N, C-alpha and C positions, 0 to 999 in steps of 0.2 A: 981357409974357408971364408967365403964372401958373406959379409953381413948386410942385411937389408933392414931398412927402417920400417917398422910396423907401427901404425897409428891406431890406437884404441879409443873408442868413444863410449863412455859409460852413462847410462841413464837409469832413473829410478824405476822405470817400467820393467826392469829385470833383464834387459838385453844389452849386449856389448857388441858393437859393430867393429869390424876390422877393415883396414884399408892399407893397400900397398901401392908402391909406385906403379904407374901404368906401364912402364917399360920392362917390368919384371916378367919373365916368362912363367908359364904355368908350372913348369917343373921346379922353378926356383922359389915359388911362393912358400912361405913359411906357414904351416898350419897354426891356427889360433883356436883355442878352446873358449867357447862362449859359456859363461857360468854366472850364477847369482849366489849371493850369500843368504843366510837365514834372515838377517836384518832386512835385506832387499825384498825377500818374499813377504815378510811381515808388513813392510811399507806398502807393497803392491796390493796385498789383501785389504789393508786399511783404506787405501785409496779407492779400491773397487767398492767397498762397503759404503764409503761416503757418497760415491756416485749413485749407488743403488738407492740409498736413503733420500738423496736429493731428487731422484726421479720419482720415487714413491710419493714424496711430499707434493711434488708438482702435480701429479695425477690426482691426489686427494683434494688439493685446492681447486683444481679444475672441476672435479665432480661436485664439490660443495657449491661452487659458484653456479654451476649448471643447475643443481637442485634448487638453489635460492631463486634463480631466474624462472625455473619452471613453477615453483610455488607462487611467486609474484604474478606470473602470467595466469596461473589458475585462479588466483584471487581476483585479478583484474577481469578475467573472463566471467567469473561468477557474479562479480559486482555489476558488470555490464548486462548480463542476462537478467539479473533482478531488476535493474533499472528499466530495461526494455519491457519486462513483464508488467512492472508497475504502471508504465505509460500506457500499455495496452489495456490494463484494467480501467484506468481513468478514461480512456477513449470509449470504452464500453459503458462505463457508469454515467459519465456526464450526459450523453444523449438520452439515456433512460430517465435520469432525473429531470432533464429539461422536458422530456415528453410527459412525465407525470405532472410536472408543474403546469404545463400547457393544458393538459386534460383537466386539472383541478380548477384552472382559471377560466375554462370554457363556460360560456353563458348558455342557459337553457331556456327554452320556451316553456310556458306554464303547462301545456299539454304533455310535453316530454317529461317534465319533472313529476307531474301527477302520475304518469305511467310507471315511473321508477318507484315512487312512494307506494302505490297500491301493490305492485308486484312484490315488493319487500315486506308487505304486511303492515305498513304504517297508515295512520289515519290522518285526515285533514278536516279542519273545522273553521268556519267563518261565522261571525255573529249574524250575518244576513244571507249566508249561503252564496256569496258572490266571490269572484276572483279578479275583479277589475283592479288594476294596479293603482289607479289614480283616485280611488275611493278608500278612505281610511278605515271604514268598517268592513272592508273585504280582506281576504287572505290570498295574496298573489305570490306565485313562485316565478313570475316572469323575470327573465335575465338573472336569476339566481345562479351563483357560481356552482359548477358541478361538484367541486370539492366540499362546499357547504352542505349540499344535499347528501353527499356520500358519507359525511361524518354522522349525520343523523341516522342514516341507515345502519352504519356500523354500531352506533350506540344501542340500537334495538337488538342487534345480533349479539353484542357483548353482554348486555344486561338481561335479555330475555323478557323485558318489560314492555307493556303496551306503550307506543309512542304516538302522540297526536300533534301534528303541526298546527299551530294557531296564529303564527305570524311569519311573514316573508318579506317581500320587497315593496309592499304597498306603502303609500305615503302615510305620514302621521308619526313616524319614528324619528328619533334624533338623527340629524345629518352627520356626515363625516366620511372620510376615505375608507373606513372599515365599518360602515353602518349597514342597516337593513337595506336601504336603497342601493347601496353599492354591491349587495349580494354576499356580504361576508357574515351576516347574522341571520339567525332563524329562531323563532320561539316555539317551545313545545309545552304542552299542558303538564302541570304537576300531577303527581300521583304517588301513592305510598311506595309502590315498587321502585319507580325511577328515582324518587327522592332518597330512598334508602341506599340505592346503588351508588348514586353520585356522592352522597355523604361518606360512604365507606371506602369507595375505590379511588376517588379523586382527592387531591391535596388542597386543603383550605389554605388560601393565601392572605386574604384580608377582607375587610368589609368596605364596600363602596360608599361614597358620600351619601347616597340615597338610602342606605341601610341594607342594600342587597349583599349577601355573603357570596364571595367569589371563590370558585374552585378551579383548579387547573388539572387537565388530564395529562397523560404521558406524552402526547403530541404537542402540548403547549396551548391547546384550545381552552378558552375561558368559559365557565358556566356561572352565570349570575342568577341567584335565586330571588326573583322578584315576587311580589305578593300572590300573583295568580298563575305564574308560568316561569319556566327557565329560559333566560335570554342567553343564547349560545353564540360566542364569537369564534369563528373558524378561520385561522390564519394560514 
């Protein structure tokens, strides 16, 4: 009987390969049984389990990283949207504030100011019945700021009291950048109703050097109670 050399290669994957010399004919090849032991099967299963766990962990990490990225992107998108909305609000608010300031600082002719006063139900009084700006005994509203006149009209609406304007931009008042002549001040006559309203609604802040008690309203305007009238500074 002729013997042939058979080479066997064993691996942990459970397979045994066989090889024979190339010059051996098919009839002379020796059959080889491919088999695995129980230990080999256990090792193979353990290896497969490790590979599966490794693959699962890789997918989990990938999903977590993707979720974190999506959360970060969502937060960034939300923050960007809020910033854009805030800028848009400012763009709308700033022109409106500027427009209000421009309207408040607009200068009015005496006739236009008188029309607004009478339409709102306010009175006007001059010691000699005149409105000439350069005569101190007159009561002029010439070049008065629109905001100053508006504040007096609002005072009547809020208080429900009779309001009579007794001093405006005419000469004879103390000078200064926020004076009567500059259009920032107006005088109104005292009365029980308006006196009670200012004393109750506005906050007393101090007494001026000339003895006038000063009150401030919610807008920051100052009301000075002088002997015969209220001297109002509208800022």
